[in-house]
N, C-alpha and C positions, 0 to 999 in steps of 0.2 A: 414756254409749251417749242417745237417745232412750227419756223412754220407759219406764225404770226404773229404782227406784224406790229405792234402796241402804238408806236408812231401814226401808223396808218387810222386809229379809234382815237387819239387819245395825243393830241397835238401837247406836250407838255409847252413848254416857249408860249405856244397862246395862251393856252390856259393862266399862263404864269402874267402875262402883260396884261390878260386883259379880267383881271383877280380886283381889283383896286377900283376902278370904272364900277364895275358890277356891285361889289359892294357898299356904291354909295346911294344902291338904293334898300340899302339894311337899316336904313333907319325907316325911312314910309313905310318896308314889309314886319317892322316893330313894333311902330306908333301903330300900325291900320291894328296887328290883328290885338295891342293891348286896350285902346281902345272901341274892339266892338267887344273884344272879350269884360270889360270893365258891363259896358252895355250890357252885354243881357245874360250878366252874374246880375246887375241888377233890376233887368226885367223880368227876368227866368222865376227871379224872385217871389214878384207880382205876381208872375200867372198862375205858379201853383202856387201859390194861398189862394188866386178867387180861384182856380181847379177845383179845390176842396172844401172851395166855400160851400156852406147848403145854401146860400144863399142868387136864386138862378139867373138875374141878373148881373152876375159875377160869374158864374160858372159857368153856364155857356157862350156865351164874348171870347173868353178866357180855350174855352177846347179848340173853336173853329178857328180862333188867331193859330193854336198850334198843329193842328190840322192843315189847317194852308200853310204855313210856313217849313213843316215836314215832308209837305209834300208838292210844292215847288221847287226849279233850280235856281238857287244865286247866283248863280251866270242871269237869267232872268231878271232878276231881284234886282243885280244891278243895273242891270239897264234900264229896265226902269224909274228907280233913281236917279238914271245920270242926262240916260234920252228922251225919257218919257214927261216927268216933270220939268222938265224945262215947258212942255205943248200945254201948260198949265199956272206959265209966268212962277215957277218955281228953281229957280237951278241952285243947285250943289256940285260946288267945288271937286274933282274925282279924291281923294285925300276922304272930302266928308259922306259923300254921294260911301265910300267903299269901308269905311270904320260900322256908317250908319247902319247898311244892307249887311255884312254880316253882325252886328250887333240885333238887330231884327229876328232875325237868322239862325243863331246861335240861343238867342233867346227863347226859344219855340224849346230844344232839346234841354236847355236848361234847370227850366220848365220841372220836365218828366223829371229831370235828373232830383232834380229839387223834393218834388212830390214826393215819391218813392222813397229822399233818405229821409222826410218826415215822415212819412205815412212806417216807417221798419223803425221808432221809436215807441218803441212798452208805453201805455195807458199808462199804466199807473204813476208816471215821470208828470205829464199836467194832474192829477188829481191830487199826490202828494205835492202841488205845487199851490193847489186848489184850497188847500189846505191849511197851509200858506199862507195864507189871507192875498197870495199874490194873481195879479189881473193874466187876459191874456195875451197880451203885448210886451208884457216882465214878463213871463212861464218863456213865451218864443222867444228874442232875445237872448236873455239869460239861462237859461236852461235846456231847449229842447234844441236852437240848432244849433247853441256847439257841436255839441254829439251826432248831429246832423253831419255836418260837415266834414269833421272825423269820417261816415259814411261816401262822401261825396266828390272828395278830391281824388282822387281814378279816374271816373268818368267826366270831370270837369275837365283834368288834367286829360284827359284824351277831347276834347269841345275844345280844348286851347292847343293843342298841338295842330286839329282838323283846322282849324282860323288861318292861325301860321302860314299850311298848309297853300291852304287857299285861300290868301291876298294874293297866290301867280297870277289867280282870274281875272282879280283890282288890274291886270296889265291890259283884258281889253279899255278900261276905261280909261287910263293914258295913267291909271296912276304909278310913279316911276317907282315901283320896287323890284327888286333882284333881280325876278319874272321879264318885265317888260324893262332891265337893263340888255339883258341875258338877251333877247329879242335885239333889239336895234346890233349890239355883238354880230351878232350871228349875218345878218345881211347884210352888213360892211367885209365883213369876215367869208365867210361862207364855210363852215366848220364849225354844222348845226352839234354834229356825235359829242366832237370835244367839249362844247362852252354845254349844252345841257345838263349830258354830265360831273359837266362841273358847278353847275345850280343845285345838280341833287344833290355834291358832294360841302354844299353850303346851308343847304337848310337841312341834315341831317345833324351834321353837330348842336343848331339851336334845338332838335328836335328832342338831342341826349342832358344838355343843360336841362331843356323843359322835365325830360326824365325825373330829371338827379336834383330838382328839387321839390317833387313831387313827393321822393323818396325823404328828405328831408324834413318836411310837414309831413306825412305819413308820422316818420320816427318821433315829431315832437306830439303829434294828440294821440301820441298811443302810448304816454306817462301818464295820461288825464283817462283813463284805462280802464 
């Protein structure tokens, strides 16, 4: 592009020199994302089952929880966990607060994904299992969940991608992840454009890898259709 100074927008030398320091935040980013997703999957399944239950005592608390978590910003929730809980005598480390925050928040979205996936399974599957004398839980774990998992893979992958990218918000509670380390370099070098482009280019291949894993999982489950 004639007349366009690429070096004035992206300093390759600075990006290369800063890369090792920024990448030291990658374990925190991946760790928080994995912990948050694991908690979200476990709690999300419980919420999905409670949300679909005929028992009002289970159904309504689950609906309120899902509504609250989907209707409040994750950043506010991170502040509550990290800065608010100490007023109640509960102190969480930054990484613990971030993992808990992303897990509790993502569980609400995962619950709705699980619920819709479970509801998409034909009622005949339940009836066939009942005719074989299988109880509710054995039917759920052995027959219904494997089929629902195949349907849930794409939206659950999107949730995981969102968590990975949202870990950048954990910088505000001092988690030493990718974005927080990038901000340290920005404050030292005063070249925000270069460094923010650099961290974007780090998040991108991570999400590409997650997409690749999604394709592999879908291919594996499609063999059982």
